[in-house]
BATOR-614737 format. One record per residue (C-alpha): residue number from 0; residue in three letters; x negated, y, z negated. Coordinates in nm, 2 decimals. Example, Ala and Ser with C-alpha at 12.3 -4.5 7.8 and 13.67 -1.06 7.14 Angstrom:
2
<atom 0,"Ala",<-1.23,-0.45,-0.78>>;
<atom 1,"Ser",<-1.37,-0.11,-0.71>>;
//
This chain:
186
<atom 0,"Met",<-10.28,28.18,8.49>>;
<atom 1,"Pro",<-10.12,28.38,8.19>>;
<atom 2,"Pro",<-9.92,28.21,7.94>>;
<atom 3,"Pro",<-9.55,28.23,7.98>>;
<atom 4,"Leu",<-9.41,28.55,7.82>>;
<atom 5,"Thr",<-9.25,28.33,7.57>>;
<atom 6,"Ala",<-9.58,28.22,7.44>>;
<atom 7,"Val",<-9.69,28.56,7.36>>;
<atom 8,"Ala",<-9.35,28.66,7.22>>;
<atom 9,"Glu",<-9.40,28.33,6.98>>;
<atom 10,"Ala",<-9.74,28.47,6.89>>;
<atom 11,"His",<-9.58,28.80,6.81>>;
<atom 12,"Arg",<-9.32,28.63,6.60>>;
<atom 13,"Arg",<-9.55,28.42,6.42>>;
<atom 14,"Phe",<-9.79,28.73,6.35>>;
<atom 15,"Gly",<-9.47,28.91,6.21>>;
<atom 16,"Asp",<-9.37,28.62,5.99>>;
<atom 17,"Ala",<-9.72,28.60,5.85>>;
<atom 18,"Leu",<-9.68,28.97,5.73>>;
<atom 19,"Ala",<-9.34,28.90,5.53>>;
<atom 20,"Gly",<-9.53,28.86,5.20>>;
<atom 21,"Leu",<-9.81,29.12,5.23>>;
<atom 22,"Thr",<-9.80,29.38,4.93>>;
<atom 23,"Asp",<-9.97,29.72,4.96>>;
<atom 24,"Asp",<-10.26,29.59,4.78>>;
<atom 25,"Ala",<-10.30,29.31,4.99>>;
<atom 26,"Val",<-10.32,29.53,5.29>>;
<atom 27,"Arg",<-10.61,29.72,5.15>>;
<atom 28,"Glu",<-10.81,29.39,5.08>>;
<atom 29,"Pro",<-11.08,29.28,5.31>>;
<atom 30,"Ser",<-11.00,29.08,5.63>>;
<atom 31,"Leu",<-11.24,28.83,5.77>>;
<atom 32,"Leu",<-11.37,29.10,6.01>>;
<atom 33,"Pro",<-11.67,29.26,5.84>>;
<atom 34,"Gly",<-11.60,29.63,5.75>>;
<atom 35,"Trp",<-11.22,29.59,5.82>>;
<atom 36,"Thr",<-10.95,29.57,5.57>>;
<atom 37,"Arg",<-10.62,29.38,5.67>>;
<atom 38,"Gly",<-10.48,29.73,5.72>>;
<atom 39,"His",<-10.76,29.79,5.99>>;
<atom 40,"Val",<-10.67,29.45,6.16>>;
<atom 41,"Leu",<-10.28,29.54,6.16>>;
<atom 42,"Ala",<-10.35,29.89,6.27>>;
<atom 43,"His",<-10.55,29.75,6.57>>;
<atom 44,"Val",<-10.30,29.48,6.67>>;
<atom 45,"Ala",<-10.01,29.74,6.66>>;
<atom 46,"Asp",<-10.21,30.01,6.86>>;
<atom 47,"Ala",<-10.34,29.76,7.10>>;
<atom 48,"Ala",<-9.98,29.66,7.20>>;
<atom 49,"Arg",<-9.89,30.03,7.23>>;
<atom 50,"Ala",<-10.19,30.08,7.46>>;
<atom 51,"Arg",<-10.12,29.80,7.67>>;
<atom 52,"Ala",<-9.75,29.89,7.71>>;
<atom 53,"Arg",<-9.87,30.25,7.82>>;
<atom 54,"Val",<-10.11,30.10,8.08>>;
<atom 55,"Val",<-9.83,29.88,8.21>>;
<atom 56,"Glu",<-9.57,30.17,8.21>>;
<atom 57,"His",<-9.81,30.37,8.42>>;
<atom 58,"Ala",<-9.91,30.07,8.65>>;
<atom 59,"Leu",<-9.53,30.03,8.72>>;
<atom 60,"Arg",<-9.53,30.38,8.85>>;
<atom 61,"Gly",<-9.84,30.32,9.07>>;
<atom 62,"Glu",<-10.07,30.51,8.82>>;
<atom 63,"Ala",<-10.39,30.39,8.65>>;
<atom 64,"Val",<-10.48,30.48,8.30>>;
<atom 65,"Thr",<-10.72,30.34,8.05>>;
<atom 66,"Met",<-10.61,30.18,7.73>>;
<atom 67,"Trp",<-10.80,30.44,7.54>>;
<atom 68,"Ala",<-10.99,30.75,7.59>>;
<atom 69,"Pro",<-11.35,30.73,7.47>>;
<atom 70,"Gly",<-11.34,30.69,7.07>>;
<atom 71,"Glu",<-10.96,30.70,7.07>>;
<atom 72,"Arg",<-10.92,30.33,6.95>>;
<atom 73,"Asp",<-11.14,30.37,6.65>>;
<atom 74,"Thr",<-11.00,30.71,6.56>>;
<atom 75,"Ile",<-10.64,30.55,6.57>>;
<atom 76,"Ile",<-10.73,30.24,6.37>>;
<atom 77,"Asp",<-10.90,30.46,6.10>>;
<atom 78,"Ala",<-10.61,30.68,6.07>>;
<atom 79,"Thr",<-10.35,30.42,6.05>>;
<atom 80,"Ala",<-10.52,30.16,5.85>>;
<atom 81,"Gly",<-10.39,30.30,5.53>>;
<atom 82,"Arg",<-10.03,30.24,5.59>>;
<atom 83,"Thr",<-9.82,30.07,5.34>>;
<atom 84,"Ala",<-9.73,29.69,5.41>>;
<atom 85,"Asp",<-9.39,29.81,5.52>>;
<atom 86,"Glu",<-9.52,30.06,5.76>>;
<atom 87,"His",<-9.76,29.82,5.91>>;
<atom 88,"Arg",<-9.49,29.56,5.95>>;
<atom 89,"Ala",<-9.26,29.80,6.13>>;
<atom 90,"Ala",<-9.54,29.93,6.35>>;
<atom 91,"Val",<-9.65,29.57,6.45>>;
<atom 92,"Ala",<-9.30,29.48,6.53>>;
<atom 93,"Glu",<-9.21,29.79,6.70>>;
<atom 94,"Gln",<-9.51,29.79,6.93>>;
<atom 95,"Ala",<-9.49,29.41,7.01>>;
<atom 96,"Glu",<-9.12,29.46,7.11>>;
<atom 97,"Ala",<-9.20,29.77,7.32>>;
<atom 98,"Leu",<-9.48,29.57,7.50>>;
<atom 99,"Glu",<-9.24,29.26,7.56>>;
<atom 100,"Arg",<-8.98,29.52,7.70>>;
<atom 101,"Val",<-9.22,29.67,7.95>>;
<atom 102,"Trp",<-9.36,29.33,8.06>>;
<atom 103,"Ser",<-9.00,29.22,8.14>>;
<atom 104,"Arg",<-9.00,29.47,8.41>>;
<atom 105,"Val",<-9.31,29.33,8.59>>;
<atom 106,"Glu",<-9.28,29.15,8.91>>;
<atom 107,"Asp",<-9.63,29.14,9.03>>;
<atom 108,"Trp",<-9.77,28.89,8.76>>;
<atom 109,"Pro",<-10.11,28.83,8.91>>;
<atom 110,"Ala",<-10.21,29.18,8.85>>;
<atom 111,"Phe",<-10.12,29.15,8.47>>;
<atom 112,"Ala",<-10.24,28.83,8.39>>;
<atom 113,"Pro",<-10.57,28.93,8.22>>;
<atom 114,"Ala",<-10.37,29.17,8.00>>;
<atom 115,"Val",<-10.12,28.89,7.91>>;
<atom 116,"Asn",<-10.40,28.65,7.83>>;
<atom 117,"Thr",<-10.59,28.91,7.63>>;
<atom 118,"Arg",<-10.29,29.00,7.42>>;
<atom 119,"Trp",<-10.22,28.61,7.35>>;
<atom 120,"Arg",<-10.57,28.58,7.23>>;
<atom 121,"Glu",<-10.58,28.90,7.04>>;
<atom 122,"Val",<-10.26,28.81,6.85>>;
<atom 123,"Trp",<-10.36,28.46,6.75>>;
<atom 124,"Ile",<-10.73,28.54,6.66>>;
<atom 125,"His",<-10.64,28.85,6.45>>;
<atom 126,"Leu",<-10.38,28.64,6.27>>;
<atom 127,"Val",<-10.67,28.41,6.14>>;
<atom 128,"Asp",<-10.87,28.74,6.08>>;
<atom 129,"Leu",<-10.61,28.86,5.84>>;
<atom 130,"Asp",<-10.69,28.57,5.61>>;
<atom 131,"Val",<-10.32,28.52,5.49>>;
<atom 132,"Gly",<-10.33,28.14,5.51>>;
<atom 133,"Ile",<-10.31,28.07,5.89>>;
<atom 134,"Gly",<-10.61,27.93,6.05>>;
<atom 135,"Pro",<-10.70,27.77,6.39>>;
<atom 136,"Ala",<-10.53,27.45,6.27>>;
<atom 137,"Asp",<-10.20,27.64,6.31>>;
<atom 138,"Trp",<-10.27,27.74,6.67>>;
<atom 139,"Pro",<-10.04,27.60,6.92>>;
<atom 140,"Glu",<-10.21,27.33,7.14>>;
<atom 141,"Asp",<-10.18,27.53,7.47>>;
<atom 142,"Phe",<-10.34,27.83,7.31>>;
<atom 143,"Ala",<-10.64,27.63,7.17>>;
<atom 144,"Glu",<-10.68,27.50,7.51>>;
<atom 145,"His",<-10.68,27.84,7.67>>;
<atom 146,"Ala",<-10.93,27.95,7.40>>;
<atom 147,"Val",<-11.17,27.68,7.47>>;
<atom 148,"Gly",<-11.14,27.74,7.83>>;
<atom 149,"Phe",<-11.19,28.12,7.81>>;
<atom 150,"Met",<-11.50,28.09,7.57>>;
<atom 151,"Arg",<-11.64,27.81,7.80>>;
<atom 152,"Glu",<-11.79,28.09,8.02>>;
<atom 153,"Arg",<-11.97,28.24,7.73>>;
<atom 154,"Ile",<-12.16,27.92,7.62>>;
<atom 155,"Pro",<-12.46,27.76,7.78>>;
<atom 156,"Lys",<-12.39,27.58,8.10>>;
<atom 157,"Asp",<-12.54,27.25,7.98>>;
<atom 158,"Thr",<-12.31,27.24,7.68>>;
<atom 159,"Ser",<-12.00,27.04,7.69>>;
<atom 160,"Leu",<-11.70,27.06,7.48>>;
<atom 161,"Thr",<-11.47,26.76,7.43>>;
<atom 162,"Ala",<-11.16,26.76,7.25>>;
<atom 163,"Thr",<-11.10,26.43,7.05>>;
<atom 164,"Asp",<-10.75,26.50,6.95>>;
<atom 165,"Val",<-10.57,26.57,7.27>>;
<atom 166,"Pro",<-10.56,26.39,7.61>>;
<atom 167,"His",<-10.72,26.66,7.78>>;
<atom 168,"Glu",<-11.09,26.68,7.81>>;
<atom 169,"Gln",<-11.26,27.02,7.80>>;
<atom 170,"Thr",<-11.60,27.02,7.95>>;
<atom 171,"Ala",<-11.80,27.32,7.93>>;
<atom 172,"Gly",<-12.23,26.76,7.39>>;
<atom 173,"Val",<-12.00,26.89,7.13>>;
<atom 174,"Ala",<-11.68,26.67,7.06>>;
<atom 175,"Gly",<-11.43,26.75,6.79>>;
<atom 176,"Pro",<-11.07,26.85,6.73>>;
<atom 177,"Leu",<-10.96,27.11,6.99>>;
<atom 178,"Arg",<-10.90,27.38,6.74>>;
<atom 179,"Asp",<-11.23,27.34,6.58>>;
<atom 180,"Leu",<-11.39,27.39,6.91>>;
<atom 181,"Ala",<-11.19,27.70,6.98>>;
<atom 182,"Trp",<-11.24,27.88,6.66>>;
<atom 183,"Pro",<-11.63,27.89,6.62>>;
<atom 184,"Thr",<-11.66,28.03,6.96>>;
<atom 185,"Tyr",<-11.51,28.36,6.85>>;
//
Protein backbone atom coordinates (compact mmCIF):
# COMPACT_ATOMS: atom_id res chain seq x y z
CA MET A 1 0.00 0.00 0.00
CA PRO A 2 1.55 3.31 -0.99
CA PRO A 3 1.74 6.16 1.48
CA PRO A 4 -0.81 8.88 1.00
CA LEU A 5 0.41 11.43 -1.49
CA THR A 6 0.40 13.91 1.37
CA ALA A 7 3.22 11.87 2.97
CA VAL A 8 5.33 12.15 -0.18
CA ALA A 9 4.50 15.86 -0.46
CA GLU A 10 5.60 16.28 3.16
CA ALA A 11 8.86 14.48 2.37
CA HIS A 12 9.35 16.83 -0.58
CA ARG A 13 8.68 19.83 1.67
CA ARG A 14 11.14 18.65 4.33
CA PHE A 15 13.75 18.01 1.65
CA GLY A 16 13.27 21.52 0.23
CA ASP A 17 13.42 23.09 3.69
CA ALA A 18 16.72 21.33 4.37
CA LEU A 19 18.24 22.97 1.30
CA ALA A 20 17.46 26.53 2.42
CA GLY A 21 20.85 27.16 4.02
CA LEU A 22 23.04 25.37 1.49
CA THR A 23 25.73 27.49 -0.11
CA ASP A 24 27.49 26.85 -3.40
CA ASP A 25 30.52 25.60 -1.45
CA ALA A 26 28.36 23.25 0.64
CA VAL A 27 26.84 21.76 -2.54
CA ARG A 28 30.34 20.80 -3.70
CA GLU A 29 31.19 19.03 -0.41
CA PRO A 30 30.97 15.25 -0.04
CA SER A 31 27.68 13.62 0.82
CA LEU A 32 27.42 10.43 2.84
CA LEU A 33 27.33 8.48 -0.45
CA PRO A 34 30.83 7.43 -1.50
CA GLY A 35 32.02 9.37 -4.53
CA TRP A 36 29.04 11.72 -4.58
CA THR A 37 28.96 15.35 -3.54
CA ARG A 38 25.79 16.91 -2.20
CA GLY A 39 25.34 18.22 -5.73
CA HIS A 40 25.24 14.65 -7.05
CA VAL A 41 22.54 13.71 -4.53
CA LEU A 42 20.52 16.82 -5.37
CA ALA A 43 20.87 16.20 -9.11
CA HIS A 44 19.68 12.62 -8.61
CA VAL A 45 16.68 13.57 -6.46
CA ALA A 46 15.58 16.25 -8.93
CA ASP A 47 16.03 14.08 -11.99
CA ALA A 48 14.42 11.01 -10.43
CA ALA A 49 11.28 13.12 -9.90
CA ARG A 50 11.44 14.29 -13.52
CA ALA A 51 11.90 10.74 -14.79
CA ARG A 52 9.05 9.39 -12.64
CA ALA A 53 6.73 12.15 -13.83
CA ARG A 54 7.62 11.26 -17.42
CA VAL A 55 6.81 7.59 -16.83
CA VAL A 56 3.45 8.48 -15.24
CA GLU A 57 2.59 10.94 -18.06
CA HIS A 58 3.17 8.20 -20.60
CA ALA A 59 1.29 5.60 -18.53
CA LEU A 60 -1.73 7.89 -18.34
CA ARG A 61 -1.75 7.81 -22.16
CA GLY A 62 -1.39 4.03 -22.17
CA GLU A 63 2.27 4.09 -23.16
CA ALA A 64 5.11 2.32 -21.37
CA VAL A 65 8.52 3.95 -21.12
CA THR A 66 11.54 3.38 -18.92
CA MET A 67 12.69 5.99 -16.44
CA TRP A 68 16.05 6.34 -18.18
CA ALA A 69 17.73 5.01 -21.29
CA PRO A 70 20.87 2.98 -20.57
CA GLY A 71 23.50 5.30 -19.08
CA GLU A 72 21.17 8.32 -19.08
CA ARG A 73 20.73 8.50 -15.29
CA ASP A 74 24.45 8.82 -14.58
CA THR A 75 24.99 11.19 -17.50
CA ILE A 76 22.30 13.54 -16.22
CA ILE A 77 23.60 13.41 -12.64
CA ASP A 78 27.17 14.13 -13.76
CA ALA A 79 26.00 16.97 -16.04
CA THR A 80 23.90 18.69 -13.37
CA ALA A 81 25.76 17.97 -10.11
CA GLY A 82 27.76 21.19 -10.51
CA ARG A 83 24.75 23.49 -10.37
CA THR A 84 24.75 26.35 -7.90
CA ALA A 85 22.85 25.92 -4.65
CA ASP A 86 20.05 28.13 -6.00
CA GLU A 87 19.86 26.11 -9.21
CA HIS A 88 19.65 22.86 -7.23
CA ARG A 89 16.93 24.28 -4.96
CA ALA A 90 14.93 25.37 -7.99
CA ALA A 91 15.35 22.05 -9.83
CA VAL A 92 14.41 19.95 -6.78
CA ALA A 93 11.31 22.08 -6.12
CA GLU A 94 10.23 22.25 -9.78
CA GLN A 95 10.55 18.52 -10.39
CA ALA A 96 8.86 17.54 -7.10
CA GLU A 97 5.93 19.84 -7.94
CA ALA A 98 5.70 18.40 -11.46
CA LEU A 99 5.63 14.85 -10.09
CA GLU A 100 2.94 15.75 -7.55
CA ARG A 101 0.87 17.38 -10.31
CA VAL A 102 0.96 14.32 -12.56
CA TRP A 103 0.23 12.02 -9.61
CA SER A 104 -2.88 14.11 -8.88
CA ARG A 105 -4.30 12.85 -12.20
CA VAL A 106 -3.82 9.15 -11.41
CA GLU A 107 -6.95 7.11 -10.77
CA ASP A 108 -5.55 3.54 -10.83
CA TRP A 109 -3.35 3.70 -7.73
CA PRO A 110 -2.50 0.00 -7.43
CA ALA A 111 -0.55 0.27 -10.67
CA PHE A 112 1.48 3.19 -9.31
CA ALA A 113 2.00 2.04 -5.71
CA PRO A 114 5.58 0.82 -6.25
CA ALA A 115 6.63 4.17 -7.75
CA VAL A 116 5.08 6.13 -4.89
CA ASN A 117 6.78 3.94 -2.30
CA THR A 118 10.10 4.23 -4.10
CA ARG A 119 9.89 8.02 -4.24
CA TRP A 120 8.98 8.21 -0.54
CA ARG A 121 12.04 6.14 0.37
CA GLU A 122 14.26 8.01 -2.05
CA VAL A 123 13.48 11.42 -0.62
CA TRP A 124 13.85 10.53 3.07
CA ILE A 125 16.97 8.39 2.60
CA HIS A 126 18.73 10.93 0.39
CA LEU A 127 17.85 13.64 2.88
CA VAL A 128 20.06 11.78 5.34
CA ASP A 129 22.70 11.22 2.63
CA LEU A 130 22.99 14.99 2.16
CA ASP A 131 24.54 15.24 5.64
CA VAL A 132 22.82 18.52 6.45
CA GLY A 133 21.80 17.69 10.01
CA ILE A 134 18.83 15.45 9.33
CA GLY A 135 19.08 11.81 10.28
CA PRO A 136 16.87 8.77 10.67
CA ALA A 137 15.74 10.10 14.06
CA ASP A 138 13.93 12.81 12.09
CA TRP A 139 12.00 10.36 9.95
CA PRO A 140 8.23 10.20 10.53
CA GLU A 141 7.19 7.03 12.33
CA ASP A 142 5.10 5.79 9.41
CA PHE A 143 8.08 6.12 7.09
CA ALA A 144 10.45 4.34 9.50
CA GLU A 145 7.93 1.49 9.80
CA HIS A 146 7.71 1.33 6.02
CA ALA A 147 11.52 1.28 5.69
CA VAL A 148 11.87 -1.60 8.15
CA GLY A 149 9.08 -3.50 6.41
CA PHE A 150 10.65 -2.93 2.99
CA MET A 151 14.08 -4.03 4.14
CA ARG A 152 12.74 -7.07 6.00
CA GLU A 153 12.69 -8.89 2.65
CA ARG A 154 16.43 -8.30 2.30
CA ILE A 155 17.63 -9.61 5.65
CA PRO A 156 18.06 -13.25 6.67
CA LYS A 157 14.73 -14.97 7.30
CA ASP A 158 15.78 -16.07 10.82
CA THR A 159 16.47 -12.47 11.90
CA SER A 160 13.77 -10.58 13.74
CA LEU A 161 13.54 -6.85 14.17
CA THR A 162 11.58 -5.56 17.12
CA ALA A 163 10.98 -1.86 17.57
CA THR A 164 11.11 -0.98 21.25
CA ASP A 165 9.82 2.57 21.00
CA VAL A 166 6.53 2.07 19.15
CA PRO A 167 3.57 -0.17 19.92
CA HIS A 168 3.97 -2.08 16.67
CA GLU A 169 6.24 -5.10 16.53
CA GLN A 170 8.33 -5.41 13.41
CA THR A 171 9.33 -9.03 13.01
CA ALA A 172 11.49 -9.86 10.09
CA GLY A 173 16.89 -11.13 17.48
CA VAL A 174 17.54 -7.42 16.89
CA ALA A 175 15.67 -4.96 19.09
CA GLY A 176 15.95 -1.21 19.29
CA PRO A 177 14.33 2.09 18.42
CA LEU A 178 12.41 1.91 15.15
CA ARG A 179 14.50 4.48 13.30
CA ASP A 180 17.75 2.81 14.40
CA LEU A 181 16.46 -0.46 12.94
CA ALA A 182 15.50 1.21 9.68
CA TRP A 183 18.68 3.13 8.86
CA PRO A 184 21.46 0.50 8.99
CA THR A 185 19.59 -1.69 6.54
CA TYR A 186 20.19 0.88 3.83
